[in-house]
C-alpha positions as CSV (number, residue, x, y, z in Angstrom):
1,M,1.4,22.5,-36.0
2,R,-2.3,23.0,-34.5
3,A,-1.8,19.0,-33.5
4,L,0.6,19.5,-31.1
5,L,-0.3,22.6,-30.1
6,L,-3.2,20.2,-28.7
7,A,-1.9,16.9,-27.1
8,T,0.6,19.5,-25.3
9,L,-2.2,21.4,-24.0
10,L,-4.4,17.8,-23.3
11,V,-1.0,16.6,-22.1
12,I,-0.4,20.1,-19.5
13,S,-4.4,19.9,-18.7
14,S,-4.5,15.8,-17.3
15,S,-1.2,16.4,-15.5
16,V,-2.7,19.5,-13.7
17,T,-5.2,17.9,-13.4
18,A,-4.1,14.8,-11.4
19,Q,-2.0,17.5,-9.7
20,D,-5.0,19.1,-8.2
21,N,-6.3,15.8,-7.2
22,P,-4.5,14.8,-3.0
23,V,-2.3,11.9,-2.2
24,V,-2.4,9.7,0.6
25,A,0.8,8.1,1.3
26,M,-0.5,5.0,4.0
27,E,2.7,3.8,5.2
28,T,2.2,0.2,6.5
29,S,4.1,-2.6,8.3
30,M,4.4,-4.5,5.3
31,G,4.6,-1.0,2.5
32,T,4.1,1.8,2.1
33,I,0.8,2.6,-0.8
34,K,0.0,5.4,-2.7
35,I,-3.6,6.9,-2.8
36,E,-4.9,9.5,-5.3
37,L,-8.4,10.5,-3.7
38,R,-10.6,12.1,-6.4
39,P,-13.2,15.1,-4.6
40,D,-14.0,15.5,-7.7
41,L,-16.7,13.2,-7.9
42,T,-16.9,12.5,-4.3
43,P,-15.8,15.6,-2.3
44,I,-18.1,15.0,0.6
45,T,-16.3,11.4,1.4
46,V,-12.5,12.6,0.5
47,E,-13.4,15.6,2.9
48,N,-13.8,13.0,5.9
49,F,-10.5,10.6,4.9
50,L,-8.4,13.7,4.5
51,R,-10.1,14.4,8.4
52,Y,-8.9,10.9,10.1
53,V,-5.9,11.9,7.7
54,N,-4.7,14.6,9.0
55,N,-5.6,14.4,12.7
56,G,-4.0,10.9,12.8
57,Y,-6.3,9.1,13.5
58,F,-5.6,6.0,11.3
59,D,-1.9,5.1,12.7
60,G,-1.8,2.7,14.9
61,L,-4.6,0.6,13.0
62,I,-5.4,-2.1,11.5
63,F,-7.2,-3.9,8.5
64,H,-8.8,-5.7,10.4
65,R,-10.3,-8.7,7.9
66,V,-8.7,-9.6,4.4
67,I,-10.9,-11.4,1.5
68,S,-8.2,-13.1,-0.6
69,D,-10.5,-12.5,-3.6
70,F,-12.6,-9.5,-2.1
71,M,-10.3,-6.7,-1.0
72,I,-9.0,-5.7,2.4
73,Q,-10.0,-3.1,4.5
74,G,-8.9,-1.2,8.2
75,G,-9.9,2.4,10.1
76,G,-11.4,0.8,12.4
77,F,-9.6,-1.4,15.0
78,D,-5.9,-1.5,16.6
79,E,-3.8,-4.5,17.1
80,D,-6.3,-5.8,20.5
81,M,-9.8,-5.2,18.1
82,I,-10.7,-2.3,20.0
83,Q,-13.4,-0.7,17.8
84,K,-11.6,3.8,18.0
85,S,-14.4,6.9,17.9
86,T,-15.2,8.2,15.2
87,Y,-17.0,11.6,13.4
88,D,-20.5,11.4,12.5
89,P,-21.2,9.7,9.4
90,I,-21.7,10.6,5.8
91,K,-23.9,10.8,3.1
92,N,-22.8,7.7,0.4
93,E,-21.9,9.3,-2.9
94,A,-21.7,5.3,-4.5
95,D,-23.6,7.2,-6.9
96,T,-21.0,9.4,-8.3
97,G,-19.7,6.4,-11.8
98,L,-16.8,5.5,-9.3
99,S,-17.3,1.9,-10.1
100,N,-15.3,-0.2,-7.5
101,T,-12.7,-1.4,-10.1
102,R,-8.8,-3.0,-9.1
103,G,-7.1,-1.0,-6.8
104,T,-10.1,1.3,-5.7
105,I,-11.0,2.2,-2.2
106,A,-13.7,2.9,-1.0
107,M,-15.7,3.7,2.0
108,A,-16.6,0.5,4.5
109,R,-20.4,0.9,6.4
110,T,-23.5,-0.3,7.8
111,G,-26.3,-1.6,6.0
112,V,-27.7,1.9,6.2
113,V,-26.4,4.0,3.2
114,D,-25.4,6.6,5.1
115,S,-23.6,5.5,7.6
116,A,-20.0,4.7,6.9
117,T,-18.0,6.6,8.9
118,S,-13.9,5.8,9.0
119,Q,-13.5,2.2,7.7
120,F,-12.5,2.0,3.6
121,F,-11.2,-0.9,1.8
122,I,-9.8,-1.4,-0.6
123,N,-10.9,-3.7,-3.5
124,V,-8.4,-6.0,-4.9
125,V,-10.3,-6.9,-7.6
126,N,-13.1,-5.4,-9.5
127,N,-15.9,-5.5,-7.7
128,G,-18.8,-4.5,-9.7
129,N,-21.9,-5.9,-7.5
130,L,-20.8,-3.2,-4.9
131,D,-21.2,-0.3,-8.3
132,F,-24.5,2.2,-7.6
133,Q,-27.8,0.5,-8.9
134,N,-30.1,2.4,-7.5
135,S,-31.8,4.0,-4.9
136,S,-33.5,1.5,-2.5
137,Q,-31.2,0.3,0.2
138,A,-30.4,-3.3,-1.4
139,G,-28.8,-1.6,-4.5
140,Y,-27.2,1.7,-3.9
141,G,-23.5,0.2,-3.4
142,Y,-20.5,1.8,-2.0
143,A,-18.4,4.7,-2.5
144,A,-15.5,4.3,-5.1
145,F,-13.5,7.5,-3.6
146,G,-10.2,7.1,-5.4
147,S,-7.7,4.9,-5.9
148,V,-3.9,3.5,-5.6
149,T,-1.4,4.7,-7.2
150,E,1.7,2.2,-6.1
151,G,1.7,0.1,-3.7
152,M,-0.8,-3.2,-5.3
153,D,1.7,-4.9,-4.6
154,I,1.7,-4.5,-0.4
155,I,-2.1,-4.8,-1.3
156,D,-1.7,-8.2,-3.2
157,Q,0.8,-9.5,0.2
158,I,-2.0,-8.0,2.4
159,R,-4.0,-10.5,0.4
160,T,-2.9,-13.2,0.6
161,V,-2.1,-13.5,5.0
162,A,-3.7,-16.3,7.0
163,T,-6.9,-15.1,8.6
164,G,-8.6,-16.0,11.4
165,S,-11.5,-15.5,13.9
166,Q,-10.7,-13.6,17.1
167,R,-13.3,-11.3,19.2
168,G,-16.0,-12.0,17.7
169,H,-14.8,-11.0,13.9
170,Q,-13.9,-13.2,11.0
171,N,-11.4,-12.2,8.7
172,V,-8.8,-11.0,10.7
173,P,-5.0,-11.0,9.5
174,L,-3.1,-13.7,12.4
175,E,-0.6,-11.3,11.8
176,A,-1.2,-8.3,12.4
177,I,-1.0,-5.9,9.4
178,T,-0.6,-2.3,11.4
179,I,-1.1,1.6,9.7
180,I,1.7,3.2,11.4
181,S,1.1,6.9,9.4
182,T,-0.5,8.1,6.7
183,T,0.2,11.9,5.5
184,Q,-1.2,14.1,2.8
185,E,1.6,14.5,-0.3
């Protein structure tokens, strides 16, 4: 009886924890992707991402970089490859232990550790080489901050689209893949 009670409490406790994590629905021109965020591990990153979500920033932007055996990236450019202005960069939270595995969402950045703003990518394969290795600029890594819970089939469709160069950018889908809307559920 005690084991049953303990098992029941564990199930209740894990479902409460999962419900506490915000979920974002990203409607794209290819279908809807749902992403559960991890503010317990990456509070700054999640707060930053939700600020962009809740003010409609991503609506109408595209996935502007698709590499089939690596990741799909969005959150910065419109269909004409015009970059949208952003809020200030945030602190990189790559040192939390959350790995860049298939289906995780992470912040894109420049070579500067604390340079992430609005651009994000979804890992389409395990990319452990992007994880925190050490505190050096080269070893700091990219902050994963959530996981896809629905829509990996959509992501797998996106990762296989034809790409080319456009306005000085490589790996741009030849047919725009638009983020129609993002909403916090």
